[in-house]
TIPA-857734 format. One record per residue (C-alpha): residue in one letter; x, y, z. Coordinates in steps of 0.05 Angstrom, whole numbers, plus 32768, in hexadecimal, padded with zeros to 4 digits. Last residue first. Example, Ala and Ser with C-alpha at 12.3 -4.5 7.8 and 13.67 -1.06 7.14 Angstrom:
# residues 2
S81117FEB808F A80F67FA6809C 
This chain:
# residues 491
X7F5D7F83815A X7FA07F618165 X7F937F188176 X7F4B7F058186 X7F587EBC8195 X7F7E7ECD81D5 X7F477EFD81E8 X7F127EC781E4 X7EFF7EBE822D X7EFA7F0B8236 X7ECC7F1581FA X7E8B7F1C8221 X7EAB7F4B8254 X7E8E7F8F8240 X7E5C7F92827A X7E217F99824A X7E3C7F5E8222 X7E427F348261 X7DFA7F468273 X7DE27F37822D X7E057EF38230 X7DE07EE28270 X7D9F7EFB8251 X7DA97ECC8216 X7DAD7E918245 X7D6E7EA88269 X7D477EB38229 X7D5B7E6E8211 X7D447E518253 X7D027E77824D X7CF87E5A8207 X7D057E13821F X7CD87E1D825B X7C9F7E378231 X7CA37DFC8202 X7CA37DCB823C X7C677DEE825A X7C447DF18217 X7C527DA7820D X7C367D988251 X7BF77DC08244 X7BEF7D9E8200 X7BF17D5A8222 X7BBD7D738253 X7B907D88821A X7B997D4581F8 X7B887D218239 X7B497D4B8242 X7B337D4181FB X7B3E7CF681FF X7B0D7CEC8238 X7B137CDE8282 X7AF97CAC82B6 X7B057C6D828E X7B397C5382BE X7B6E7C5B8288 X7B587CA38280 X7B5D7CB082CC X7BA47C9682CC X7BB27CC28290 X7B967CFE82B6 X7BC77CF282EF X7C027CEE82C0 X7BEB7D2D829C X7BE67D5582DD X7C297D3B82F5 X7C4A7D5182B4 X7C277D9582B9 X7C417D9D8300 X7C887D8C82EE X7C887DB982B1 X7C6C7DF382DB X7CA17DE88310 X7CD97DEC82DC X7CB87E2A82BE X7CB87E4C8302 X7D037E418308 X7D0C7E5B82C1 X7CE27E9982D1 X7D0F7EA7830D X7D4D7EA182E2 X7D2E7ECD82AC X7D1D7F0282E0 X7D637F0282FE X7D857F0382B9 X7D577F3B82A0 X7D657F6482DF X7DB07F6282D0 X7DA57F728286 X7D797FAE8296 X7DA97FC782CC X7DE57FBD829E X7DC27FE48266 X7DAF801C8296 X7DF7801F82B1 X7E118023826A X7DDF80598258 X7DF480828295 X7E3D80798282 X7E2E808E823B X7E0980CD8251 X7E4480E0827E X7E7480D58245 X7E4780FF8218 X7E4D81388249 X7E9981328248 X7E96812F81FD X7E6D817081FA X7E9E81938227 X7ED7817D81FA X7EB1819581BD X7EA681D881DE X7EF081E081ED X7F0381CD81A5 X7ED081FE8189 X7EED823681B5 X7F338228819A X7F1A82258152 X7EF88269815A X7F3882878177 X7F5F826A813D X7F30828A810A X7F2A82CD812E X7F7582DB812E X7F688327812E X7FAF8338811B X7FBC82FB80EF X800182DE80FD X804582D780DD X808A82DF80FC X80CC82CF80DA X810F82CD80FF X814F82C880D6 X819582AC80D9 X81C982AA80A2 X82068284808B X823982888053 X827D82658055 X82AF8269801C X82EB8247803B X82BE82188063 X82EE81DE805F X82B581B38043 X82AB81E28009 X82F581E87FF9 X82FC819C7FFC X82C381947FCB X82E481C37F99 X8326819E7FA3 X8306815B7F94 X82DF81757F57 X831B81937F34 X831F81D77F10 X830981F97F50 X82CF821A7F74 X82B4820B7FBA X827882227FE2 X825982118026 X821682318035 X81F48232807A X81AE824B8087 X8189825580C8 X813E826180D0 X811A82718111 X80CF82708109 X809B8299812E X80528289811D X802682B1814B X8006828D8186 X7FBD827A8182 X7FD182378164 X7FE9822181A8 X7FA2822781C3 X7F8981FF8186 X7FBA81C78197 X7FA981C781E1 X7F5F81C181D2 X7F6D818A819E X7F93816281D2 X7F5781678200 X7F2D814F81C5 X7F59811181BD X7F5581018208 X7F0A810B8206 X7F0580DB81CB X7F3280AA81F0 X7F0180A9822B X7EC7809E81FB X7EEB806381DA X7EF88044821E X7EAD804A822C X7E9D802A81E9 X7ECC7FF181F8 X7EA97FE1823A X7EDA7FC8826F X7EDE7FF982A9 X7E99801782A5 X7E7B7FD28298 X7EA17FB182D0 X7E877FE68300 X7E3F7FDB82EA X7E487F9082F3 X7E627F98833A X7E2D7FCB834C X7DF77F9A8335 X7E0E7F668366 X7E3F7F2E8356 X7E3A7EE98339 X7E287ED282F4 X7E087E8D82EC X7E3A7E6282C7 X7E2F7E59827D X7E077E1C8266 X7E2F7DE2824B X7DF27DB78241 X7DD47DA481FE X7DFF7DA681C0 X7DEB7DD58188 X7DE47DBE8140 X7E037DD080FE X7DF77DB080BA X7E227DC4807F X7E027DDB803D X7DFC7E228058 X7E487E2A805B X7E5C7E4680A0 X7E667E9180A5 X7E5D7E8E80F1 X7E227EBE80F3 X7E057EA180B3 X7E0B7E5B80CE X7DE77E72810D X7DAE7E9080E4 X7DAA7E5280BA X7DA27E2780F8 X7D6B7E558113 X7D467E5080D1 X7D4F7E0480D2 X7D327E028118 X7CF67E2B8101 X7CE97DF780CB X7CEC7DBF80FD X7CBD7DE6812B X7C897DEC80F4 X7C8F7DA380DE X7C8B7D8A8125 X7C4E7DB58135 X7C2A7D9D80F6 X7C397D55810A X7C1C7D638150 X7BDC7D7D8131 X7BD57D3F8106 X7BE07D128142 X7BAB7D388169 X7B7A7D2F8131 X7B817CE38139 X7B767CE88184 X7B397D14817A X7B1D7CE38147 X7B227CAB817B X7B027CD581B1 X7AC97CE78181 X7AC17C9C8172 X7AAC7C8A81B8 X7AD77C6781EB X7AD57C268214 X7ABA7BFD81DA X7AF47BCD81DB X7B087BE38195 X7B017C2C81AA X7B2E7C1E81E6 X7B617C0081B8 X7B5D7C3C818A X7B647C6C81C4 X7BA37C4881DD X7BC07C4B8197 X7BB07C948190 X7BD07CA381D4 X7C107C8381BC X7C0E7CAC817C X7C017CEC81A3 X7C3A7CDB81D3 X7C697CD18199 X7C527D14817B X7C5D7D3781BE X7CA37D1A81BF X7CAE7D36817A X7C947D798191 X7CC27D7A81CD X7CFE7D6581A3 X7CEF7D9D8173 X7CEB7DCE81AC X7D2F7DB681C5 X7D4E7DC18180 X7D2E7E06817C X7D4A7E1881C0 X7D907E0281AA X7D887E2B816B X7D727E688192 X7DAE7E6081C1 X7DDD7E5D8185 X7DBD7E9A8164 X7DC67EC081A5 X7E0F7EAA81A7 X7E1A7EC38160 X7DF87F058170 X7E247F0F81AD X7E627EFE8184 X7E4F7F338151 X7E437F688187 X7E877F5881A6 X7EA77F5F8162 X7E867FA4815B X7E9E7FB781A0 X7EE57FA2818F X7EE37FCA814F X7ECC80088174 X7F067FFD81A5 X7F377FF5816B X7F1C8034814B X7F29805A818B X7F708040818D X7F7C80578146 X7F5D809B8156 X7F8C80A18191 X7FC880938165 X7FB080C78133 X7FA780FA816B X7FEE80EC8182 X800880FA813C X7FE2813C813A X7FFE814D817F X804581408168 X803C8170812E X801A81A58159 X805181A3818F X808B81A2815C X80BC81CD8184 X808982058188 X805081F78158 X803D8240815E X807582618187 X80BD824C8176 X80BA82288133 X80FF820F811D X8119821080D5 X815E81F780C1 X817C81FF807C X81BD81DD8068 X81E281E88026 X821F81CB8005 X823581EA7FC3 X826D81D27F96 X828081F77F56 X82AE81CF7F2A X82CA81FA7EF1 X82EA81E07EB1 X830482137EA5 X831182447EDC X8321828B7EC5 X82F5828B7E87 X831382B87E50 X832C827F7E25 X82E4826B7E13 X82D982237DFE X82AC82147E3A X82A881E57E76 X827981EA7EB2 X827381B67EE9 X823E81C47F20 X823F81997F5E X820481A27F8D X81FA81877FD4 X81BA81927FFC X81A481918044 X815E81A0805F X814F819F80AA X810A81AB80C6 X810481B08112 X80BE81A3812D X80DC817F816A X80C4813D814D X80F681478114 X80EA815880CB X811F8140809B X813681558056 X817181378031 X8192814F7FF0 X81B5813E7FB0 X81CE81647F73 X81F981567F35 X81FE818D7F00 X822381887EBE X822B81C57E93 X824D81C57E4F X825882097E2C X826882147DE3 X827282547DBC X829182767DF8 X828882C17E03 X82C582EE7DFB X82B682FD7DB1 X827383187DC7 X8233830F7D9F X822D82C57DB1 X8219828A7D86 X81F182527DAA X821A82157DB8 X81FE82077DFF X820581C07E1A X81DD81AC7E59 X81E2816F7E87 X81B781607EC3 X81B981367F02 X818981297F3B X818181137F83 X814D811C7FBA X814780F57FFB X810F8102802D X811880E98074 X80D780D28093 X80B980FC80CB X8079810A80A5 X807280BF809D X805C80BA80E5 X801580CB80CF X80158093809C X8031806280CE X7FFA807380FF X7FC4806F80C9 X7FDB802780BD X7FB0801280F9 X7F71802580D3 X7F7C7FEE809F X7F897FBB80D5 X7F4A7FD080FB X7F217FCC80BB X7F3D7F8680B0 X7F267F7280F6 X7EE07F8D80EA X7EDB7F6980A7 X7EF27F2880C6 X7EBD7F3080FD X7E877F3580C8 X7EA37EF980A1 X7EA27ECE80DF X7EDF7EA280E2 X7F077EAA8122 X7EDD7ED58150 X7E9B7EB4813D X7EBC7E70813F X7ED47E7C8186 X7E8F7E93819C X7E6D7E57817B X7E9E7E29819D X7E8B7E4881DF X7E417E3E81CF X7E497DF481C3 X7E4D7DD6817E X7E357D988159 X7E4D7D958111 X7E267D6E80DD X7E3A7D3480B0 X7E217CFF80E1 X7DDD7D2480E6 X7DC97D1B812F X7DBD7D65813C X7D857D77810C X7D857D3380EC X7D3B7D2A80F0 X7D057D5E80E4 X7CF87D53809A X7D027D078095 X7CE37CF980D9 X7CA77D2480C8 X7C9D7CFF8086 X7CA17CBC80AA X7C6D7CD380DD X7C3F7CEA80A5 X7C437CA48085 X7C357C8680CA X7BF67CB080D0 X7BDF7C9D808A X7BE97C538099 X7BC07C5A80DA X7B887C7C80B5 X7B887C46807F X7B867C1080B4 X7B4D7C3380D9 X7B257C388099 X7B2E7BEE808C 
């Protein structure tokens, strides 16, 4: 009777384990992914990647904002004024109506030239009989041109500022690309961890099945008097231990699943599993090949090169700012006056009353200490960035070296783990034959079963480490996103 109750309790526990640990990949409502699908989903729908891409789009508009300085400015206005104030002189009018219409355009060109044009029509009418032209239309056309000749000569500083903005936008795009690459790497690592957790759960479930089978064999031998009760109790305790292992690993698998769903921004109520197989190809090429790819492809290295380019531009800008400010200004006025608007305008356009002027204006501080200090600062910053580029290249080579060695070590460990699993399986098989012959006890078989599970567990973890090390090497070389560039779009 006690044996029946013990067996019923064991099968009750097995049902509980199946309910809690089952459905991890076989759930009909779940989604089974491979690691390439995980990468594509990370690029396409991850909330973190979406934030990075939106930041890049926001930053891209800085170019248009900077180019706005060359937009044409239009101004227009009109005013009317009536003056009926009493005058002390009998010659002064008692009523004067003044209507003014004005318009203008202002434009800055990439050569640094500033051109301002304006047109003003002033109509004046009064009740005085002593006014020569009444009503009077006074038309004025004006053009003012300003051209810097030394500092900011022909717009050098203005164009350089715009170019620095464009470089900053490109730098931000490279930083965004590296951040997306980091996010995809974390998603792939989460995928490999989930696949390893699924395999570990399968190993523990298989261990539980073997424990149940061994329990039945032990019970039969106990009935036949071939074993003692301690062996029987050890077999029952072994089942309980295996149930605990299954529960623990099943919970760890759900944690890994939730981590992957968080990386991919998948609703937590959905089930996600990883398909077996589809391992990435073993990377080829010596260390020098991977180091060269990293220097040529890494987004942070491209960002550092652009930073030096931007600072070189800053050196040239501050050197130009050492010159005094010398501006050429030219002014042209066209005037017309008549009782009729059309004739007044014609007079102005015909240049009957033409006024023009030219001037040169120079302005500079005698000591010029501020600009000299800015120039030296720019040179020092460029030297600093060149040094930082060398440090970055050394760090990149170090990261590639570490990742390259990690792949080789993990691959060798995986080969050893395969041999360990094979040897442990043979050891258990031989011990089971001895057990059936009555030459071994339950404790030895249980220990050997545990040794095989540990070997399988270790192999699954080493395989996960190996797969993650492959991604780490690609990430260190800056080529992890190459297969998904078409899905990236503009970064």
